[in-house]
C-alpha positions in Angstrom: 214.1 -5.8 16.5 213.2 -9.4 17.1 216.5 -10.5 15.5 218.4 -8.2 17.9 216.5 -9.6 20.9 217.1 -13.2 19.9 220.8 -12.5 19.4 221.1 -11.0 22.8 219.2 -13.8 24.4 221.4 -16.3 22.5 224.6 -14.8 24.0 223.0 -14.4 27.5 222.4 -18.1 28.0 226.0 -19.3 27.6 227.2 -16.3 29.8 224.7 -17.3 32.5 225.8 -21.0 32.3 229.4 -19.9 32.4 228.8 -17.8 35.4 227.0 -20.6 37.2 229.9 -23.0 36.3 232.5 -20.5 37.6 230.6 -20.1 40.9 230.4 -23.8 41.5 234.0 -24.3 40.5 235.2 -21.5 42.9 233.1 -23.0 45.7 234.5 -26.4 45.0 238.1 -25.1 45.0 237.5 -23.5 48.4 235.8 -26.6 49.8 238.4 -29.1 48.4 241.5 -27.0 48.6 242.2 -26.2 45.0 243.4 -28.2 41.9 246.4 -30.1 41.1 247.9 -28.4 38.0 248.9 -31.8 36.5 247.0 -34.8 35.1 246.7 -37.5 37.8 248.7 -40.6 36.8 246.9 -43.9 37.4 249.8 -45.3 39.5 249.3 -42.3 41.9 246.3 -44.0 43.4 247.1 -45.5 46.8 245.8 -49.1 47.2 245.7 -50.0 50.9 245.2 -53.7 51.6 244.1 -54.7 55.1 242.2 -57.4 57.0 238.9 -56.6 58.6 238.3 -59.0 61.6 234.7 -59.5 62.6 233.4 -61.6 65.4 230.6 -64.1 64.5 231.2 -63.5 60.7 231.1 -67.3 60.0 232.8 -69.2 57.2 230.5 -68.0 54.4 232.0 -64.5 54.2 235.4 -65.4 55.6 237.8 -64.2 52.9 235.3 -62.0 51.1 236.6 -58.7 49.7 235.3 -55.3 50.6 236.5 -52.2 48.7 236.1 -48.9 50.5 236.3 -45.5 48.7 235.1 -42.0 49.6 235.0 -38.4 48.5 234.6 -38.8 44.8 233.5 -35.2 44.3 232.3 -35.5 40.7 232.3 -31.8 39.6 234.0 -29.4 37.2 237.1 -30.2 39.3 237.1 -34.0 39.4 236.4 -35.3 35.9 234.1 -38.2 35.0 236.8 -39.7 32.9 239.1 -40.1 36.0 236.3 -41.6 38.0 235.8 -44.2 35.2 239.4 -45.1 35.6 238.9 -45.5 39.4 236.0 -47.8 38.7 238.2 -50.0 36.5 240.8 -50.3 39.2 238.1 -51.2 41.8 236.7 -53.9 39.4 240.2 -55.3 39.0 240.3 -56.0 42.8 237.3 -58.4 42.3 235.3 -57.2 45.4 232.3 -58.9 46.9 231.2 -55.6 48.3 231.9 -52.0 47.6 231.3 -49.3 50.3 231.3 -45.6 49.4 231.3 -43.2 52.2 229.9 -40.0 50.7 230.7 -36.8 48.9 229.8 -38.3 45.6 229.4 -34.8 44.0 230.2 -31.1 44.5 227.7 -29.1 42.5 224.1 -29.0 41.3 221.8 -31.9 40.5 223.3 -32.5 37.0 226.3 -34.1 38.7 224.1 -36.7 40.4 223.4 -38.1 37.0 227.0 -38.0 36.0 228.3 -39.8 39.1 225.7 -42.5 38.6 226.9 -42.9 35.0 230.5 -43.2 36.2 229.6 -45.8 38.8 227.2 -47.9 36.9 230.1 -50.1 35.7 230.9 -51.2 39.2 230.6 -55.0 39.4 230.9 -56.3 42.9 229.8 -59.9 43.4 227.2 -59.0 46.0 226.4 -55.3 46.4 227.5 -51.7 46.5 226.5 -49.8 49.7 226.8 -46.1 50.5 226.1 -43.2 52.8 226.0 -39.6 51.8 228.5 -36.8 52.7 228.0 -33.1 53.4 228.5 -32.1 49.8 225.8 -34.5 48.7 223.3 -32.1 50.5 224.9 -28.9 48.9 228.0 -26.9 49.8 227.3 -27.8 53.4 229.1 -26.4 56.5 228.4 -27.3 60.2 226.3 -24.1 60.3 224.1 -25.8 57.7 224.6 -23.0 55.3 224.6 -24.0 51.6 222.0 -26.7 51.7 220.6 -27.5 48.2 216.9 -28.5 48.7 216.2 -32.0 47.5 219.8 -32.8 46.4 220.3 -35.7 48.7 217.1 -37.4 47.7 217.7 -36.8 44.0 221.3 -38.2 44.3 220.0 -41.3 46.2 217.5 -42.0 43.4 220.1 -41.7 40.7 222.4 -44.1 42.6 219.5 -46.5 43.1 219.1 -46.7 39.3 222.6 -48.1 39.0 222.1 -50.6 42.0 223.9 -48.5 44.6 222.0 -48.4 47.9 222.5 -45.1 49.7 221.6 -45.8 53.3 219.9 -42.8 54.9 219.9 -44.0 58.6 219.2 -47.5 57.2 220.7 -51.0 57.2 221.1 -53.9 54.9 221.7 -57.6 55.7 223.4 -60.2 53.5 223.6 -64.0 53.9 225.9 -66.6 52.4 226.2 -70.2 53.4 224.8 -69.6 56.8 226.9 -66.4 57.4 225.4 -63.0 57.9 227.0 -59.5 57.5 225.2 -56.2 58.0 225.9 -52.7 56.8 224.4 -49.6 58.5 224.7 -46.2 57.0 223.9 -42.8 58.6 223.0 -39.5 57.1 225.7 -36.9 57.2 226.8 -35.6 60.6 226.1 -32.0 59.5 222.8 -32.7 57.8 220.7 -32.4 60.9 219.3 -35.9 60.3 222.2 -38.0 61.6 220.7 -40.7 63.9 223.1 -43.5 64.9 220.8 -44.9 67.5 217.8 -45.3 65.2 220.1 -46.8 62.5 221.7 -49.4 64.7 218.3 -50.4 66.1 217.6 -51.8 62.6 220.5 -54.3 63.0 220.7 -57.6 64.8 223.2 -58.0 67.7 224.2 -61.5 66.9 225.8 -60.6 63.5 228.7 -58.2 62.7 227.9 -54.7 61.5 230.0 -52.5 59.3 228.9 -48.9 59.7 229.2 -46.2 57.0 229.6 -42.6 58.3 231.1 -39.9 56.1 232.4 -37.7 58.8 234.7 -39.4 61.4 233.2 -37.1 64.1 230.2 -39.4 64.1 232.1 -42.6 64.1 232.4 -43.0 67.9 228.7 -42.6 68.3 228.0 -45.3 65.6 230.4 -47.6 67.3 228.9 -46.9 70.7 225.6 -48.1 69.4 227.0 -51.4 68.1 229.0 -51.0 64.8 232.0 -53.4 64.9 233.8 -51.4 62.2 233.1 -47.8 61.0 234.2 -46.7 57.5 234.5 -42.9 57.0 236.1 -40.3 54.8 235.7 -36.5 54.6 239.3 -35.6 55.7 241.1 -36.2 52.4 243.9 -37.5 54.6 244.8 -34.1 56.1 245.2 -33.7 59.8 243.3 -30.7 61.1 245.9 -29.9 63.7 248.6 -29.3 61.1 246.9 -26.8 58.9 244.8 -23.9 60.1 242.9 -23.5 56.9 241.5 -27.0 57.4 239.6 -25.8 60.5 237.8 -23.3 58.3 237.0 -25.6 55.4 236.3 -28.9 57.2 236.2 -28.2 60.9 236.3 -31.3 63.1 235.9 -32.1 66.8 237.7 -35.5 66.5 240.8 -34.0 64.9 243.0 -37.0 65.5 240.8 -39.2 63.1 242.1 -38.1 59.7 243.6 -41.1 57.9 244.0 -44.9 58.3 243.0 -47.3 61.1 242.0 -46.4 64.6 241.1 -48.6 67.6 238.0 -47.4 69.3 236.6 -48.6 72.7 235.5 -52.2 73.3 237.2 -53.7 70.3 235.5 -51.4 67.8 237.4 -50.1 64.8 237.4 -47.0 62.6 239.0 -46.6 59.2 239.3 -43.2 57.5 239.7 -43.4 53.8 241.8 -40.6 52.2 239.3 -40.1 49.3 239.5 -40.4 45.6 239.2 -36.8 44.6 242.5 -35.4 43.3 242.1 -31.9 44.7 245.1 -30.3 46.3 246.3 -32.2 49.4 248.0 -30.2 52.1 249.9 -33.4 52.9 251.2 -34.8 49.6 251.6 -38.3 51.2 247.8 -38.4 51.5 247.3 -39.7 47.9 243.9 -40.6 46.6 243.0 -44.0 48.0 241.2 -47.3 47.3 241.1 -49.5 50.4 240.8 -53.3 50.0 239.6 -55.2 53.1 239.7 -58.9 53.3 237.0 -60.0 55.8 238.2 -62.5 58.4 236.1 -64.5 60.8 237.4 -63.5 64.3 235.1 -65.8 66.3 236.6 -67.5 69.4 237.8 -70.9 68.5 236.7 -73.7 70.7 239.5 -75.9 72.0 239.1 -79.6 71.6 238.6 -81.3 75.0 241.3 -83.6 76.3 240.1 -87.0 77.6 
């Protein structure tokens, strides 16, 4: 009798685990738009190279390199092996800073440890900064359905173990040879804890600020409170106005912010990264992206006086 019971229990565990895996895989497919049916080739990654001009940056960080990535979605869909390849490509760019704008995982807490393991080989010269995305709180929708209690905090702890600072309405300041640059990261726009004002109050007005905000819907608010540049993701490069299904999966109020650079008011800037996850893209030109910014001091030059 005991032998029969143990045998049944032995079979029940893998079935239960398989069912749980299938549920998360299905949820991820719906949230991300499905799978590519082929292995992603390394050259398919899109490397965007741009200047980031910042007033009052100073010579110390002039020419420094900032790599921006987003939407890694470590999960049954996006394999850890692929993310290791992405880390290698980032390291080849020799960044001073790495900025990651959320959606590290899609799934339960086990993926927090896996994404930390994949990212521990990042080797920026200065630091890796991050904010969290909606999937880092659970399978999260604007209705706040699908929250996974404690997931964001657990993920932040795992990232901290590998020297990645996830800013939850926080800021960080860095100095080099008299120059200062600040990073400010907000909690996800749908989390109910997004607070751009409180975040920017932690920064100084006399030094440039790069804001990290997963959802472009929150970018204008962060810029309004003082961020010179805002880095975002979330869209996977798909314009919400082109595909009706996008409005269901990732509804947006700022639908025109979906990929690339945008000028905001008062000389502020937004860049929306297309994400690293290789889930099906409605627009096949929106390939997985690594963005390399070269920081440029854009301070006014004083003209020599004529005597």
